C-alpha positions as CSV (number, residue, x, y, z in Angstrom):
1,X,14.5,93.1,89.2
2,X,12.3,90.3,89.8
3,X,12.4,86.5,90.2
4,X,10.9,83.8,87.7
5,X,10.9,80.1,87.2
6,X,11.6,78.5,84.0
7,X,9.9,75.0,83.2
8,X,12.0,72.6,81.4
9,X,10.7,69.0,80.3
10,X,13.3,66.4,80.0
11,X,13.3,63.7,77.5
12,X,11.8,61.1,80.0
13,X,8.8,63.6,80.5
14,X,10.1,64.8,83.8
15,X,9.4,68.4,84.9
16,X,12.4,70.4,86.1
17,X,11.7,73.9,87.8
18,X,14.8,76.4,87.9
19,X,14.5,79.5,89.6
20,X,16.7,82.7,88.5
21,X,17.4,85.7,90.4
22,X,16.6,87.7,87.2
23,X,13.6,86.8,85.1
24,X,15.6,86.6,81.7
25,X,15.6,83.3,79.9
26,X,12.6,81.7,78.2
27,X,12.0,78.1,78.2
28,X,13.6,77.8,74.8
29,X,16.7,80.0,76.0
30,X,17.2,77.9,78.9
31,X,17.0,74.8,76.8
32,X,19.5,76.3,74.4
33,X,21.7,77.2,77.4
34,X,21.9,73.8,78.7
35,X,22.7,72.4,75.3
36,X,25.4,75.0,75.0
37,X,26.8,74.1,78.4
38,X,26.9,70.5,77.4
39,X,28.4,71.1,73.9
40,X,31.4,73.1,75.3
41,X,32.2,70.7,78.3
42,X,30.8,72.6,81.2
43,X,28.0,70.0,81.8
44,X,28.4,66.2,81.3
45,X,26.3,64.8,78.3
46,X,22.9,63.4,79.0
47,X,22.9,59.8,79.9
48,X,20.3,58.2,77.7
49,X,19.9,55.2,80.2
50,X,18.9,57.3,83.1
51,X,17.9,60.6,81.6
52,X,19.8,62.3,84.4
53,X,18.8,65.8,85.2
54,X,21.1,68.5,86.2
55,X,20.8,69.8,89.7
56,X,20.4,73.4,90.4
57,X,23.7,73.8,92.1
58,X,25.4,71.8,89.2
59,X,24.0,74.3,86.6
60,X,24.8,77.3,88.5
61,X,28.4,76.1,89.0
62,X,28.7,75.3,85.4
63,X,27.4,78.7,84.5
64,X,29.9,80.3,86.8
65,X,32.7,78.3,85.1
66,X,31.4,79.5,81.8
67,X,31.3,83.0,82.7
68,X,34.8,83.0,84.4
69,X,36.2,81.4,81.3
70,X,34.5,84.0,79.0
71,X,35.5,86.9,81.0
72,X,32.1,88.0,82.1
73,X,30.7,88.6,85.5
74,X,30.1,85.5,87.5
75,X,26.6,85.4,88.5
76,X,25.7,81.6,88.2
77,X,22.6,82.8,86.4
78,X,21.6,82.7,82.9
79,X,21.5,86.4,82.4
80,X,21.6,88.7,79.4
81,X,25.3,88.8,79.3
82,X,25.6,85.0,79.5
83,X,22.9,84.6,76.8
84,X,24.8,87.1,74.6
85,X,28.0,85.4,75.0
86,X,26.4,82.0,74.3
87,X,25.2,83.5,70.9
88,X,28.5,84.8,70.0
89,X,30.1,83.1,67.1
90,X,32.8,80.6,68.1
91,X,34.8,77.5,67.5
92,X,33.0,74.1,68.1
93,X,36.0,72.9,70.2
94,X,34.9,72.4,73.8
95,X,36.4,74.6,76.4
96,X,36.6,71.8,79.0
97,X,36.7,68.2,78.3
98,X,35.8,65.7,80.9
99,X,35.8,66.1,84.8
100,X,39.4,66.0,85.2
101,X,40.0,68.9,82.8
102,X,37.3,70.9,84.6
103,X,38.9,70.5,87.9
104,X,42.3,71.7,86.4
105,X,40.5,74.8,84.9
106,X,39.1,75.6,88.4
107,X,42.6,75.4,89.9
108,X,44.8,76.9,87.1
109,X,45.0,80.2,85.3
110,X,44.4,79.8,81.6
111,X,47.4,80.4,79.4
112,X,47.0,83.3,77.1
113,X,47.5,81.0,74.2
114,X,47.3,77.1,73.9
115,X,49.5,74.5,72.3
116,X,48.1,71.2,70.9
117,X,51.3,69.4,72.0
118,X,51.9,68.3,68.5
119,X,54.2,69.6,66.1
120,X,56.2,68.7,62.8
121,X,59.2,66.7,63.1
122,X,61.1,68.5,60.5
123,X,61.6,72.2,59.4
124,X,61.2,71.5,55.6
125,X,57.3,71.3,55.0
126,X,55.7,70.7,51.7
127,X,52.1,71.7,50.7
128,X,49.7,71.5,47.9
129,X,46.7,73.4,46.6
130,X,44.3,70.5,45.5
131,X,41.3,72.6,44.5
132,X,40.3,76.2,44.2
133,X,37.2,78.2,45.4
134,X,33.9,77.8,43.5
135,X,34.1,79.9,40.4
136,X,30.3,80.9,40.6
137,X,31.0,82.2,44.1
138,X,34.5,83.7,44.4
139,X,36.3,83.6,41.0
140,X,35.7,87.3,40.3
141,X,37.1,88.3,43.7
142,X,40.0,85.7,43.9
143,X,41.1,84.1,40.7
144,X,43.6,81.1,40.8
145,X,46.7,83.3,40.7
146,X,45.5,85.5,43.6
147,X,44.5,82.3,45.8
148,X,48.1,80.8,45.0
149,X,49.5,84.2,46.4
150,X,47.3,84.2,49.3
151,X,48.1,80.8,50.5
152,X,51.8,81.3,50.1
153,X,51.9,84.5,51.8
154,X,49.8,83.0,54.8
155,X,52.4,80.3,55.1
156,X,55.1,83.0,55.0
157,X,53.7,84.6,58.0
158,X,54.5,81.6,60.0
159,X,58.0,80.8,58.5
160,X,59.1,84.3,58.9
161,X,58.8,83.7,62.7
162,X,60.2,80.2,62.9
163,X,63.0,77.9,61.4
164,X,60.2,76.4,59.2
165,X,60.4,76.5,55.3
166,X,57.5,75.8,53.2
167,X,57.7,74.5,49.5
168,X,54.9,73.8,47.1
169,X,54.4,70.3,45.5
170,X,52.1,69.3,42.8
171,X,48.9,67.7,44.2
172,X,49.6,64.3,42.8
173,X,52.7,64.1,44.9
174,X,53.2,63.3,48.6
175,X,53.1,66.4,50.8
176,X,52.5,67.5,54.4
177,X,49.8,70.1,54.2
178,X,47.0,69.5,51.5
179,X,44.8,72.7,51.0
180,X,41.4,72.4,49.5
181,X,38.1,74.1,48.9
182,X,35.5,71.6,49.4
183,X,31.8,70.8,49.5
184,X,29.8,70.2,52.6
185,X,30.3,66.4,52.9
186,X,34.0,65.8,52.1
187,X,34.9,62.6,53.8
188,X,36.5,63.8,57.2
189,X,33.4,63.5,59.3
190,X,33.3,67.4,59.7
191,X,30.9,68.5,56.9
192,X,30.4,72.3,56.3
193,X,27.2,73.9,56.7
194,X,26.8,76.2,53.8
195,X,27.5,79.9,53.7
196,X,27.9,81.7,56.8
197,X,28.6,79.0,59.3
198,X,31.8,77.0,59.7
199,X,34.4,78.7,57.4
200,X,37.2,76.2,57.7
201,X,39.1,73.7,59.8
202,X,42.6,72.2,60.0
203,X,44.1,69.1,61.4
204,X,47.1,69.1,63.8
205,X,50.5,67.9,62.9
206,X,51.1,64.3,63.2
207,X,51.8,61.0,61.3
208,X,48.2,60.4,60.0
209,X,47.4,60.8,56.3
210,X,45.3,63.9,57.2
211,X,47.6,65.5,59.5
212,X,48.1,69.2,58.6
213,X,45.5,69.0,56.0
214,X,43.3,72.4,55.7
215,X,39.7,72.5,54.4
216,X,38.0,75.7,53.3
217,X,34.2,75.8,52.9
218,X,33.4,76.2,49.1
219,X,30.1,77.7,49.6
220,X,31.7,80.9,51.3
221,X,32.3,83.9,49.0
222,X,36.2,84.2,49.5
223,X,37.7,87.6,49.0
224,X,40.9,89.5,49.8
225,X,41.1,93.0,51.5
226,X,37.4,94.0,51.0
227,X,35.4,95.9,53.6
228,X,34.0,93.8,56.1
229,X,30.5,94.8,55.5
230,X,30.9,93.3,51.9
231,X,29.3,90.0,53.1
232,X,32.5,88.1,51.8
233,X,35.1,86.4,53.9
234,X,38.7,87.3,53.7
235,X,40.8,84.3,52.6
236,X,44.1,85.6,53.9
237,X,42.8,86.0,57.5
238,X,41.3,82.7,57.7
239,X,44.2,80.9,56.0
240,X,46.7,82.3,58.6
241,X,44.5,81.1,61.3
242,X,44.0,77.8,59.9
243,X,47.8,77.2,59.2
244,X,48.3,78.2,62.7
245,X,46.3,74.9,63.7
246,X,48.1,72.9,61.0
247,X,51.5,73.8,62.7
248,X,50.3,73.0,66.3
249,X,48.4,75.9,67.6
250,X,45.1,75.8,69.5
251,X,42.9,78.8,70.0
252,X,43.9,81.7,71.9
253,X,41.9,83.8,74.5
254,X,44.0,86.8,74.1
255,X,43.4,90.0,72.2
256,X,44.7,90.7,69.6
257,X,45.3,87.2,68.3
258,X,45.0,85.7,64.8
259,X,44.3,82.4,66.7
260,X,41.1,83.6,68.3
261,X,38.3,81.3,67.4
262,X,36.2,84.0,65.8
263,X,36.4,85.5,62.4
264,X,38.0,88.9,62.7
265,X,37.6,90.4,59.2
266,X,40.4,91.6,56.8
267,X,43.8,92.4,58.3
268,X,44.6,94.7,55.4
269,X,47.5,94.6,53.2
270,X,49.4,91.2,53.2
271,X,52.8,93.0,52.9
272,X,52.2,95.0,56.1
273,X,50.9,92.2,58.2
274,X,52.8,91.0,61.4
275,X,51.7,88.2,63.8
276,X,50.5,89.6,67.1
277,X,53.0,89.0,69.9
278,X,50.9,86.3,71.5
279,X,50.8,84.1,68.4
280,X,54.6,84.8,67.5
281,X,55.6,83.7,71.1
282,X,53.2,80.7,70.8
283,X,54.7,79.4,67.6
284,X,58.2,80.1,68.6
285,X,57.8,78.1,71.7
286,X,56.9,75.2,69.6
287,X,59.7,75.3,66.9
288,X,62.7,77.2,68.3
289,X,64.0,74.5,70.6
290,X,65.6,72.1,68.2
291,X,67.4,74.7,66.2
292,X,69.9,74.4,68.9
293,X,71.0,78.0,69.4
294,X,70.2,79.7,72.8
295,X,70.8,83.1,74.2
296,X,71.9,81.9,77.7
297,X,72.6,78.7,79.5
298,X,72.9,78.6,83.4
299,X,73.3,75.9,86.1
300,X,70.8,76.8,88.7
301,X,70.5,74.6,91.9
302,X,71.3,71.4,90.1
303,X,69.3,72.1,87.0
304,X,70.4,73.5,83.5
305,X,68.2,76.3,82.1
306,X,68.3,77.1,78.5
307,X,67.2,80.6,77.6
308,X,65.9,81.6,74.2
309,X,64.0,84.8,73.4
310,X,61.1,85.1,76.0
311,X,61.3,81.4,77.0
312,X,63.4,78.9,79.0
313,X,63.7,75.0,79.1
314,X,64.8,73.0,82.1
315,X,67.3,70.0,82.0
316,X,67.3,67.9,85.1
317,X,68.8,64.6,85.7
318,X,70.0,63.8,82.3
319,X,66.5,64.6,80.7
320,X,64.6,67.6,79.5
321,X,61.7,68.4,82.0
322,X,59.3,69.4,79.3
323,X,59.5,69.9,75.6
324,X,57.2,73.0,76.0
325,X,59.0,76.0,77.3
326,X,57.9,78.5,79.9
327,X,57.7,82.3,79.8
328,X,60.8,83.5,81.8
329,X,59.2,86.8,83.2
330,X,56.3,84.6,84.7
331,X,58.7,82.5,86.6
332,X,61.3,85.3,87.6
333,X,58.8,88.1,88.2
334,X,60.3,91.5,87.9
335,X,62.2,90.8,84.5
336,X,60.8,92.9,81.7
337,X,57.5,91.8,80.5
338,X,58.6,92.6,76.9
339,X,61.7,90.4,77.3
340,X,63.2,89.3,74.0
341,X,66.6,88.2,75.0
342,X,68.7,87.3,78.0
343,X,72.5,87.6,77.6
344,X,73.7,85.5,80.6
345,X,72.6,84.0,83.8
346,X,74.5,82.5,86.6
347,X,74.0,81.4,90.3
348,X,76.0,83.4,92.7
349,X,78.1,81.9,95.7
350,X,75.3,82.9,98.1
351,X,72.7,81.2,95.8
352,X,71.3,84.3,94.4
353,X,70.5,84.2,90.7
354,X,72.0,87.1,88.4
355,X,70.5,88.0,85.1
356,X,72.4,90.1,82.5
357,X,70.3,91.9,79.9
358,X,72.0,94.5,77.7
359,X,73.5,97.2,79.9
360,X,71.7,96.2,83.1
361,X,71.5,93.2,85.6
362,X,69.1,91.8,87.9
363,X,69.6,89.9,91.1
364,X,67.0,87.3,92.4
365,X,66.5,85.4,95.7
366,X,65.0,82.2,94.0
367,X,62.2,83.8,92.1
368,X,61.9,87.1,94.0
369,X,63.7,90.1,92.6
370,X,65.7,91.9,95.3
371,X,65.0,95.7,95.9
372,X,67.0,98.1,93.9
373,X,67.3,96.1,90.7
374,X,68.0,96.4,87.9
375,X,71.2,98.2,88.2
376,X,73.7,99.4,85.5
377,X,76.4,97.0,84.2
378,X,78.9,99.6,84.9
379,X,78.8,98.4,88.7
380,X,81.0,95.5,87.5
381,X,83.8,97.8,86.1
382,X,84.3,95.6,83.0
383,X,87.0,97.7,81.3
384,X,88.6,96.2,78.2
385,X,92.3,96.3,77.4
386,X,91.6,99.1,75.4
387,X,90.0,101.1,78.3
388,X,86.5,100.8,77.0
389,X,83.5,99.7,79.1
390,X,81.7,96.5,78.0
391,X,78.3,97.0,76.9
392,X,77.0,93.6,77.5
393,X,78.0,90.2,79.0
394,X,78.4,87.3,76.8
395,X,78.8,84.6,79.4
396,X,79.3,84.3,83.2
397,X,79.9,81.3,85.3
398,X,81.3,80.2,88.8
399,X,84.3,77.8,88.0
400,X,84.2,74.8,90.2
401,X,87.9,74.4,90.0
402,X,88.5,77.5,92.2
403,X,85.1,78.9,93.2
404,X,85.6,82.2,91.3
405,X,83.3,83.9,88.9
406,X,84.4,84.5,85.3
407,X,82.8,87.0,83.0
408,X,83.3,87.0,79.3
409,X,82.7,89.9,76.8
410,X,84.2,90.9,73.5
411,X,86.8,88.1,73.4
412,X,88.2,89.0,76.9
413,X,87.3,87.8,80.3
414,X,87.5,89.0,83.8
415,X,87.8,87.0,87.1
416,X,86.1,88.1,90.4
417,X,86.2,86.9,94.0
418,X,82.6,87.0,95.3
419,X,81.3,86.8,98.8
420,X,77.6,87.3,98.7
421,X,77.2,90.8,97.4
422,X,80.8,91.6,97.9
423,X,82.7,91.5,94.6
424,X,86.5,92.2,94.1
425,X,88.2,92.1,90.6
426,X,91.3,90.2,90.6
427,X,94.5,92.1,89.4
428,X,95.8,91.4,85.8
429,X,92.3,91.2,84.3
430,X,90.9,91.4,81.6
431,X,92.8,88.6,79.8
432,X,92.3,87.2,76.3
433,X,89.5,84.5,76.1
434,X,91.8,82.6,73.6
435,X,93.7,81.3,76.7
436,X,90.8,78.9,76.9
437,X,92.1,76.8,74.0
438,X,89.8,74.5,71.8
439,X,86.6,76.4,72.7
440,X,85.0,79.5,71.3
441,X,86.4,83.0,72.4
442,X,82.9,84.5,72.1
443,X,80.7,82.0,73.8
444,X,77.0,82.2,74.1
445,X,77.2,81.1,77.7
446,X,79.4,78.8,79.9
447,X,78.3,76.5,82.8
448,X,80.1,74.3,85.3
449,X,78.2,70.9,85.3
450,X,78.4,67.3,86.9
451,X,82.0,66.6,88.0
452,X,83.2,70.1,87.6
453,X,83.7,69.9,84.0
454,X,83.2,73.3,82.2
455,X,80.8,73.5,79.2
456,X,81.0,76.1,76.5
457,X,77.9,76.8,74.2
458,X,78.1,78.6,71.0
459,X,75.5,78.4,68.2
460,X,74.3,74.9,67.7
461,X,77.3,73.1,69.5
462,X,78.9,72.9,72.9
463,X,82.5,71.9,74.1
464,X,83.5,70.3,77.3
465,X,86.7,71.3,79.1
466,X,87.6,68.4,81.8
467,X,88.0,69.3,85.6
468,X,89.8,72.7,85.5
469,X,92.2,72.1,82.6
470,X,92.6,75.0,80.3
471,X,94.6,73.4,77.5
472,X,93.3,70.1,76.2
473,X,94.1,70.2,72.6
474,X,91.4,69.5,70.1
475,X,88.0,69.4,71.6
476,X,85.2,67.7,69.7
477,X,82.1,69.9,69.4
478,X,78.8,68.2,70.2
479,X,75.1,69.1,69.2
480,X,73.2,70.9,71.7
481,X,69.8,69.9,70.2
482,X,70.7,66.1,70.3
483,X,72.2,65.9,73.7
484,X,70.3,68.6,75.7
485,X,67.1,69.2,73.6
486,X,66.4,65.4,72.9
487,X,66.0,66.1,69.2
488,X,66.9,63.7,66.5
489,X,70.3,63.9,64.8
490,X,70.8,65.5,61.6
491,X,74.3,67.1,61.5
492,X,75.2,70.0,63.5
493,X,72.0,71.9,62.7
494,X,69.2,69.4,63.5
495,X,66.3,69.4,60.9
496,X,64.0,67.2,62.9
497,X,61.8,67.8,65.9
498,X,61.5,65.3,68.7
499,X,58.9,62.4,68.3
500,X,55.9,63.3,70.2
501,X,53.0,60.6,70.6
502,X,49.8,61.6,69.0
503,X,47.2,61.9,71.6
504,X,43.7,60.3,71.1
505,X,41.5,62.6,69.2
506,X,38.6,64.4,71.1
507,X,35.6,65.2,69.0
508,X,34.5,68.8,69.2
509,X,30.6,68.3,69.2
510,X,29.8,65.2,67.1
511,X,31.0,61.7,66.6
512,X,33.0,61.0,63.5
513,X,30.7,58.9,61.3
514,X,32.7,58.8,57.9
515,X,36.2,57.9,58.5
516,X,37.0,55.6,61.4
517,X,40.7,56.0,61.1
518,X,40.4,59.5,61.5
519,X,39.0,59.1,65.1
520,X,42.6,59.2,66.1
521,X,43.2,62.8,64.6
522,X,42.8,66.1,66.1
523,X,40.9,68.8,64.4
524,X,39.9,72.3,65.0
525,X,36.7,73.9,63.4
526,X,36.2,77.6,63.2
527,X,32.5,78.2,63.6
528,X,31.4,81.9,62.6
529,X,28.0,83.3,61.8
530,X,28.1,86.1,59.3
531,X,25.5,88.7,59.8
532,X,24.1,90.8,57.0
533,X,25.4,94.0,58.6
534,X,28.9,92.8,59.1
535,X,30.8,89.9,60.6
């Protein structure tokens, strides 16, 4: 170990001397490192009016941020690991954009995956294939029929995990996603760079003409299912990744993830491929909300929580707190990390929160799990009229009319008096849930809300029983998606997603010089260097 100094001459001819604890970088490596930090948002761009030099402390802090973001040892030094990471193929999208974002990154832990904040406002999406790969490059590996099949199957990967449906249109018709294999300069301000560099890019959803469009570099040798040492690029792998962007996903830092910014080689047989859990949860968090069906609904401390899969949404003061859901197991730590469904949730009389999942239940004080949980559902003694034990809870709520707890399962319900942890089953139960006329006998969940009215939720609809009345005749079903999820009206099963304002576009690494209107569009570019010995 020894010390060295690196000399760097700025554009104004000023000499900057930086000392490093380990003598690793050359002047060229240092210059490349500073350019890299600027390019990906860790350092501000050079001010041409002042030729402002970076301070030693500023450079070291930028390096630490970069190292932390990249998951390597934080040294604040341009050491071998850092230089190696900087040479690693990656996307040209900055990691940090602007000082405000830098501060946020310092304070917050990064999400495993990232959402662009944009989505299609409908579930039926059209696509077209405008041009095919260069015949001289790829025709013998992927002919037109195989390209058609690969593109269709790559879209199917996403539709099989969402309510989205993709249908192909002819190129001359209007469609949502236009797919093309194109030349380096192709009119969107993001030229390709020949074989072995940027493979493809896609625009996020939105209302612009190019929203959703997906471009592949026609100089690549596109293939399917070949060994990664073949020197070709697997079309299916890249297409699945790019369509993730076209549907609203940003890059993921987790592994494994198809949304990693780096080319990962062939994924093997299309028919056997399944999205990694990280990508599945990400895309479902975008598109499952406006379908309108939820596993559980709970009134917790004045807010209504809607649970679906691994996520929840919060509804407070007649508005949805966020259109982007949160992971349930990250908020209520102690629930299963591989959580895929919650059957029912309610707030007990002592303000503890009870979760029912399958044949177990959990009790939380706010977000802290109480010792001794989960416990078996058998504690509740939910015996049906046929003498069988209920194997799950469909719905549970505390009725504002009398302060007692009602549990529904299998078309029957039980009534309990609760005093903190003490629980007594009233005599004469269970009873048939059909006593609650005008509402479903097998609800997804039930809450008491606002003036003590009781809300029954089932599939895409909900029903309201006014203030403690069991028999109110015919009750009109209302749309969960429209009234609670702030989605556009389209019958009982909404087809549209909410209007989300399109945010201003931030360039990855260069200004847009071709299409000025496209400066309002978001784009993701996947930059990969292919090596002769592999990818």
